N, C-alpha and C positions, 0 to 999 in steps of 0.2 A: 443619601448614604447607601452604599452597596452592602450586600451580605453574601458571603461566599459559603457554599455548601459543597461537599465532595463525598462520594460513596463508591464502594465497589459493587459490581453486579456480576452474576454468573449466568451465562447463556449457553445451553446445551448445543453441541454440534450434532448434526444428523450423521450418526455413525462415529467416525474418527477422522481427524485431519493428521496426515502423516507426511513428514519430510525427512531428509537425510539425518537431521538432528534428533528426531524423536516423534512421538505421537501425542495427541491430546484429544479429549472428548468434550471440552467446554471452552468457551471464550470467557476469560476472567478480565473484565474491563473496569476502568475507573471513569466515573462521570463527574464533571465539575459544573456547578451552576452558579451564576452571578445574578443576584436579584437587585433591582433598583426600582423602587416603586412597584408598578404593575408589570414591568418588563423583566423577563427572565432570559438570560443567555446561557446556552448549554454547549458543552464540548465533551467528547468521549475519546479515551485513549486506551491502548493496550500495552501495559508494561511487558517488556520483552527480555527474558533471561539472557539471550545472546548478547545483549548490550548492558548486562549487569543490573537490570531493573527487576524490581519486585512490586507487587501491588502495595505492600506496606511502605516501601521506600517512596513510591510515587505519591501516595497519600501524604507522607511526611513532607515531601517537597512542596506539595500544594499548600499544606498547612503552614509551612514556613513563609510562604508568600502572602498569607492572609492579610497582614497589616497593610502593605502597599496596595494590594488589590482592592481592599475595602475602602482605602483612602483615595482611590481614583486612578491607580496605575493604568496607563494606556498600553497599547500593543507595542509601541516603540520601546517604552521603558521595560516591558516584560522581556524583551530580547536580551537585555543585560542582567535582568534579575535572576533568570533561571537558565541553566545549560540547555542545549538542544536535547530533546527527548520527549518521552511520553507525557510527563507532567506539564511541561510548557505547551505541548500540543493541546491538551484538554483546556487549559486556561486561555490560550490564544484563540482557539475556536469559540470558546464561550464569549470572549470579548467581541469577536466578529459578529456573533449572533446577537449579543446585547446591543451593539451599535445599530444593527439592522432593525431590531425591534423598537429602539428608541427614536430613530430617525425616519423610519418608514422607507428607507432606501435599501433595497436588497443587497446582500453581501456581494453577489457577483457584479453588481453595478459599481459598488465601492472598490471592487478589485479591477475595474476597467473594462468589464464586459457588459454590453447592453442587453445580452440575452444568454440563456443557457440552453443548449440543444441536448436532446437525448443522445446517449452514447451506448455503444455495444461493448460489453465486458467479456473478458475471458471467463472460462469456467474451469476450475482446478480439479485435476485428477490426482489423488494422493498417491504417494509411493507405495507400491505393492508388487506382488508377483506379476509377470507379464500378462497372464491370462485374466487376472483380476482387473488390472488396469484396462485391458481390452474390453472386458464386459462393461465397465463403467463408461468407457469411451463410446461403445456401441449405443448405450442408453442416451448419451448426450451428443450423438453424431450430427444432429440437426443444428447444434449451436455453431456459430460462425468461427469460434476460436476456442481451443482447449489449451490449458497450461498443464504440462506434465511434470510432476515432481520425480526427479531421479537422484541417484547417489549411491551406487554400489554395483557389485557384479551383476551382469544381466541388463545393464542400461540400454544397450543397443537392442536387445530382444524386447525390452519394454516399449521403446519407441516404434519398433517395427510392428509389434502387436497392435498398438494403438492406431498406427497408420492404416493397417488392414481393416480395423474396425470402423474407422472414420476417414475414409479415403478423400473426402472433399473438404474436410475441416482444416483450417490453418492451425499450426501447432507452435507453441512456445515451450521450450524445455528449460526447467529451472533446477540447477544442481545444488543450490544452497551451500556453496563452498566445498562440495564433496569430491571434486575431481582433482587429480594431479594434472600437471601440464602435459605429461605423456598421455594420460587419458584423453585430454582435450584434443591433442594432435591426432590421436587415433579415431576419436568419435566424430569430430567436426565434419570430415568429408562424408561420413555415413549419414549424419543428420542432414547435410545438404542434399544428399540423394533422396532422403525421405521428405524433402521440402519443408524443413523446419524453418520458421521465420526468424527466431532469436534463440540464443543460448544465454540464459541468465546466470550470472555469478558462478562461473565454473570453478574458480580457484578461491582459496581463503583470502579474505580481506587482509591487507597488509603483507601478503605474499604473492601478489599478482603482477610483480614487475616483469615476469616472464612474458606477459602479454604484449609488452612494448616491442614493436617490430613483427609481431605474429600476424600474418595475413589469414585470418580465419575465413573459411568458405561460408560460414554462417555468422552474421553479425552478433557481437557480444554485448550484453547489457549488464551494467553494474547495479548491484543492489546493496549487499552488506558493505561494500567498499565506499558507498556514497551516503553521506549524511547531510552536509551543508555545503554552501558555496566554497568553503575552504578546501574541499576535496577535489574541486573540479579540474584544477590544473593537471594533477596526476591522472585523473579519470580520463581526460581527453586524449592522453597518450596511449591508453590501454583499451578503451571501449568506444563503441559508436552510439550507445544508447544508455540512458540512466533511468532507473526505477525510483521515482520520487514518492516517498511515503511521509505522511504528516507526522507519524510517530518518530521518524528519524530526524526530520528537519526541525522538529519542535514547534509545529504549527503551520498554518496557512501563510502567515506573513513571510517567514523565511522561504517556504516552498515556492511562492510566487516569484521571489527574487532569484531563487536558484534556477527555476525553469527559464527565466529570461536570460540569465547568464549562460546556461547550458546551451540554449538555442543559438546564442551569439557565437559559441565555440563550435557550432555545427553538430552538436549532439542531438539525437532524437530522444523523445520523451515517452516513458511508460508511466502512467498514473497507477500506483499500486496501493495495497492496503494490508493490514493484518486481518485475521479473522475476528470480526466484530460486527456490531449492529449497524443499521442504516444511519444512526446519528454520527458514527465515525466516517461513513462514506460520503455523507452529504457535502461537507466542505471540499472533499477531493473531486467532486463533480466539476468544480471550477478548474482544477488542474487538468482534468480529463479533456477539456475542450481543445481539439486539435492535436491530441496526443496520438502517436503512432499505435500504441497499444494501451488499452484500458484494462486494468485488472482490479475491479471493485466488486468482486463476487462474494465478499464476506457474508452478507446476509443470506445468500443462496446456500451457504454451507451450514447454516444454523438450523436447528429443529424448529425454531420460531424466531421471529424478529420483533422489535419493539413496535408499538403503534402510537401515532402514525409512523410508517416507515416509507422507504422509497418504493416506488411502483416499478416492478419488473414485468416486461412482456417478453418471456423467454430470456434472452441475453440483453435485451434493450432496457436501459434504465432511464426513466423519466426524471427531469429535474426535481429537486426536493420542494415540498410545499413549505411555506413559512411556518406552519405548525410544527414541522420537524426541525428545521434549521434555516437560518439565513433570510 
């Protein structure tokens, strides 16, 4: 007989995390645990207000699924039981972890990979004045890739300042839906001049039809516009890359299927995350294998991480230990 437990946790951020939509000083996450005998499967999610989620709402969704889950609901049935989103992600990842603990077969093997390799992650520079972002970039200039949050007057100055501070580091620019199409047309050639690798979600989700037929000099990556496989047909007409996050897909099960379909459409993959602990990053390490861009720096942005956590060597992430997940 299974037993489901869920709780919320608060993890302080080192300083603040600021994007175009606002700033926060802590990661408020939900952890789900499924116990069966001596085996415990865990999953972590981050309820995201942008998608209409709250911690209380996600805990309510998990509680509403208690009966089927404790009665033996599997991952396939879970896809129909809950909508895509944070609650399903926590439960789906807990089921993957429980299966691994009960069978002795690691989650990545069950997902079709014989091994997990270390990956290099982006490191995020929060939205701020150009000189502040430059100072942060200078301190992180030895990292292989920086992800810059933009979204307002002075965006070009921000990217120019960071490029001067970190001349050899690859750059990803993330607008979090804050640009207009005219902004993008103006800025994209400048970002190309500054050797920006990707521009992430320049326009608002649901209002990005203008990207169809636009030959951007810097490849565009969908984030807020992409949740599940149902979005891919439109995405493929507008973007060349997709940011796959477990909290959007509703777990690893849908995320793996989405990645396979996206690659079949010729789309490149970014493995992304919300600001959260290593427990949330660990399942995404499976998605990160072979991704063009890995953005799993959530634990690096926290004042402290859970133990045991992922092991970071600079920007290099080692595969998770079974004690953490999978």
